[in-house]
C-alpha positions in Angstrom: 0.0 0.0 0.0 1.2 3.4 -0.9 0.0 6.9 -1.8 -3.6 8.0 -1.6 -6.0 5.3 -0.4 -8.1 3.8 -3.2 -11.3 4.2 -1.1 -12.1 6.9 1.5 -15.3 6.8 3.4 -15.6 10.1 5.3 -18.0 10.5 8.2 -20.7 8.6 6.3 -24.2 8.0 7.9 -27.3 6.4 6.6 -30.6 6.8 8.4 -33.9 5.0 7.7 -36.4 7.2 9.4 -35.3 7.2 13.1 -33.0 4.2 12.6 -29.3 4.9 12.2 -28.1 1.9 10.2 -24.6 3.5 9.7 -23.4 6.3 11.9 -20.5 8.6 11.1 -18.2 5.9 9.8 -14.8 6.8 8.5 -12.5 4.2 6.9 -9.8 3.9 4.2 -8.8 1.0 2.0 -5.3 1.1 0.6 -4.4 0.1 -2.9 -3.7 -3.6 -3.1 -5.1 -4.3 0.4 -7.5 -6.9 1.7 -9.6 -5.3 4.4 -12.1 -7.3 6.4 -15.3 -5.7 7.5 -16.7 -7.6 10.4 -19.3 -7.3 13.1 -22.4 -9.1 14.5 -25.7 -9.4 12.5 -27.4 -6.0 12.2 -24.1 -4.1 12.6 -24.6 -2.2 9.3 -22.1 -4.1 7.1 -24.3 -4.7 4.1 -25.7 -1.1 4.4 -22.2 0.2 4.2 -21.5 -2.0 1.2 -24.6 -0.5 -0.5 -23.4 3.0 0.3 -19.9 2.3 -1.2 -21.3 0.5 -4.3 -23.9 3.3 -4.9 -27.0 1.2 -4.3 -27.9 3.6 -1.4 -27.2 7.3 -1.0 -25.7 8.4 2.3 -27.7 10.7 4.6 -24.5 12.5 5.3 -20.8 12.3 4.6 -18.6 11.7 1.5 -17.2 8.7 -0.4 -14.1 9.2 -2.4 -12.8 6.6 -4.9 -9.5 6.7 -6.7 -9.2 10.3 -5.7 -12.6 11.4 -6.9 -15.8 12.2 -5.0 -18.3 9.6 -6.1 -20.9 10.3 -3.3 -23.6 11.4 -5.8 -22.8 8.8 -8.5 -25.2 5.9 -9.2 -24.1 2.3 -9.0 -23.6 1.8 -12.8 -21.2 4.7 -13.0 -19.3 3.5 -9.9 -19.0 0.1 -11.6 -17.6 1.8 -14.7 -15.1 3.6 -12.5 -14.0 0.3 -11.0 -16.2 -0.7 -8.0 -17.7 -4.2 -8.3 -19.6 -6.2 -5.7 -21.1 -9.6 -4.9 -24.2 -10.1 -2.7 -24.9 -11.9 0.5 -27.9 -13.5 -1.2 -26.5 -14.9 -4.5 -28.0 -13.1 -7.5 -27.5 -15.0 -10.8 -29.5 -15.3 -14.0 -30.5 -18.9 -13.5 -31.8 -19.6 -17.0 -28.6 -18.3 -18.6 -25.4 -20.3 -18.9 -22.5 -19.7 -16.6 -20.6 -18.1 -19.5 -23.5 -15.8 -20.4 -23.7 -14.7 -16.7 -20.1 -13.6 -16.8 -20.5 -12.0 -20.2 -23.0 -9.6 -18.5 -20.2 -8.4 -16.3 -17.7 -8.2 -19.2 -20.0 -6.0 -21.2 -19.2 -3.1 -18.8 -15.7 -2.9 -20.4 -16.2 -4.7 -23.7 -19.4 -3.6 -25.6 -18.7 -5.9 -28.6 -20.1 -9.3 -27.9 -17.1 -11.2 -29.2 -14.8 -9.3 -27.0 -17.0 -9.7 -24.0 -17.2 -13.4 -24.6 -13.5 -13.8 -24.8 -13.0 -11.8 -21.6 -15.7 -14.0 -19.9 -13.9 -17.2 -21.0 -10.7 -16.0 -19.5 -12.4 -15.0 -16.2 -14.3 -18.4 -16.0 -11.0 -20.2 -16.3 -9.4 -17.9 -13.6 -12.3 -18.7 -11.3 -12.2 -22.4 -11.8 -15.5 -22.7 -13.6 -14.5 -23.7 -17.1 -16.0 -27.1 -16.7 -19.4 -25.5 -16.0 -19.3 -22.9 -18.7 -22.3 -24.2 -20.7 -24.4 -25.2 -17.6 -27.4 -23.1 -16.7 -26.5 -21.1 -13.6 -29.6 -22.5 -11.8 -27.9 -25.9 -11.9 -24.8 -24.9 -10.0 -24.2 -25.9 -6.4 -24.2 -23.1 -3.8 -20.4 -22.9 -3.7 -20.3 -22.7 -7.5 -22.9 -20.0 -7.5 -20.8 -17.9 -5.1 -17.8 -18.4 -7.3 -19.9 -17.4 -10.3 -20.8 -14.1 -8.6 -17.1 -13.4 -8.0 -16.3 -14.2 -11.6 -19.1 -11.9 -12.9 -17.7 -9.1 -10.7 -14.1 -9.7 -11.8 -15.2 -9.5 -15.4 -16.0 -5.8 -15.0 -12.2 -5.3 -14.4 -12.6 -3.6 -11.0 -10.1 -1.7 -9.0 -12.1 -2.5 -5.8 -14.0 -5.7 -5.3 -16.6 -5.8 -2.5 -17.2 -9.4 -1.4 -20.3 -9.9 0.8 -20.0 -13.2 2.7 -18.7 -15.3 -0.2 -17.5 -18.0 2.3 -20.9 -18.5 4.0 -22.2 -22.0 4.1 -19.0 -23.5 2.5 -17.3 -26.7 3.8 -13.7 -26.2 5.0 -12.4 -27.5 1.7 -14.7 -25.2 -0.3 -13.7 -22.3 1.9 -10.0 -23.0 1.3 -10.6 -22.8 -2.4 -12.5 -19.5 -1.8 -9.5 -18.1 0.1 -7.2 -19.1 -2.7 -9.4 -17.3 -5.2 -9.5 -14.1 -3.1 -5.7 -14.2 -2.9 -5.4 -14.7 -6.7 -7.7 -11.7 -7.2 -5.4 -9.5 -5.0 -2.4 -10.8 -6.9 -3.8 -9.3 -10.1 -3.7 -5.9 -8.4 -7.4 -5.7 -7.3 -8.1 -4.2 -3.9 -10.6 -6.3 -1.8 -13.0 -5.2 0.9 -14.8 -8.2 2.3 -17.6 -8.9 4.8 -17.2 -12.3 6.4 -18.6 -14.0 9.5 -16.2 -17.0 9.6 -13.4 -15.6 11.7 -11.2 -18.7 11.1 -11.2 -17.8 7.4 -11.1 -14.0 7.4 -8.5 -13.2 10.1 -5.6 -15.0 8.4 -6.6 -13.6 5.0 -7.0 -9.9 5.6 -4.3 -7.3 6.1 -6.5 -5.3 8.5 -10.0 -5.6 10.0 -12.6 -2.9 10.6 -15.3 -3.8 13.1 -18.8 -2.3 13.0 -21.3 -2.5 16.0 -24.7 -1.0 15.9 -23.7 1.0 12.8 -20.6 2.6 14.2 -16.9 1.8 14.3 -16.0 -0.4 17.2 -12.3 -1.0 16.4 -9.9 -1.3 13.5 -6.3 -2.5 13.1 -4.5 -5.7 12.2 -6.3 -9.0 12.6 -4.3 -9.7 15.7 -5.0 -6.3 17.3 -8.7 -6.6 16.6 -8.9 -10.2 17.9 -7.4 -9.0 21.2 -9.5 -5.9 21.5 -11.7 -6.2 24.7 -14.6 -4.3 23.2 -14.6 -6.5 20.1 -14.5 -9.6 22.3 -17.4 -8.5 24.4 -19.6 -7.3 21.5 -18.8 -9.9 18.9 -16.2 -12.6 19.2 -17.2 -13.7 22.7 -15.2 -15.0 25.6 -14.1 -18.2 23.8 -11.9 -15.9 21.6 -10.4 -14.1 24.5 -6.6 -14.1 24.3 -5.1 -16.1 27.0 
């Protein structure tokens, strides 16, 4: 990491009526970093993802991406500028083939169908889905569907990839393959911000962790620092994670 952070979230809040889902959050994600966004259910993680991706407008605060204020930009424009995301609840075009699902993402950069298809084929191979390229997305297993979502997002050639619980529900072996894929993505120069609940997976993977609780920052730092933070232990990790 060096220079200006790729993503800067500055004093961002999002209110739904009287409910403060995200309250005055400030965070930075450095170029080439893997940052873990963690916290208990209802902490505001998915809302913050929506704010960064442009699915939701903030009630206050600013979001800067790659040195530019994108606060007022809609999601499609943020995607064109290099922000891609997956979803906690998998969203695929089930009647379309795996290849065509990824072509949808590639069309962001490659408006010609032949170019988009060539890009999609490369991404499918990168994601380990070549053997399922012609299968309807609806026939994929849950782990394969999550991998497909990552592939479709990668096909947009992002600078920042937002991963929303891509390891949820996976077996240890499947999760290990998921970790390998995230590391491969970072090796291509893509910065990663990921929400994950499985601490055994996320803590060894991330460079830093940022903890939300009730919509506000609870702690941030290295994985080791966060895991030893008394406030985090009390609010989220629990006594079984308390450092001895």
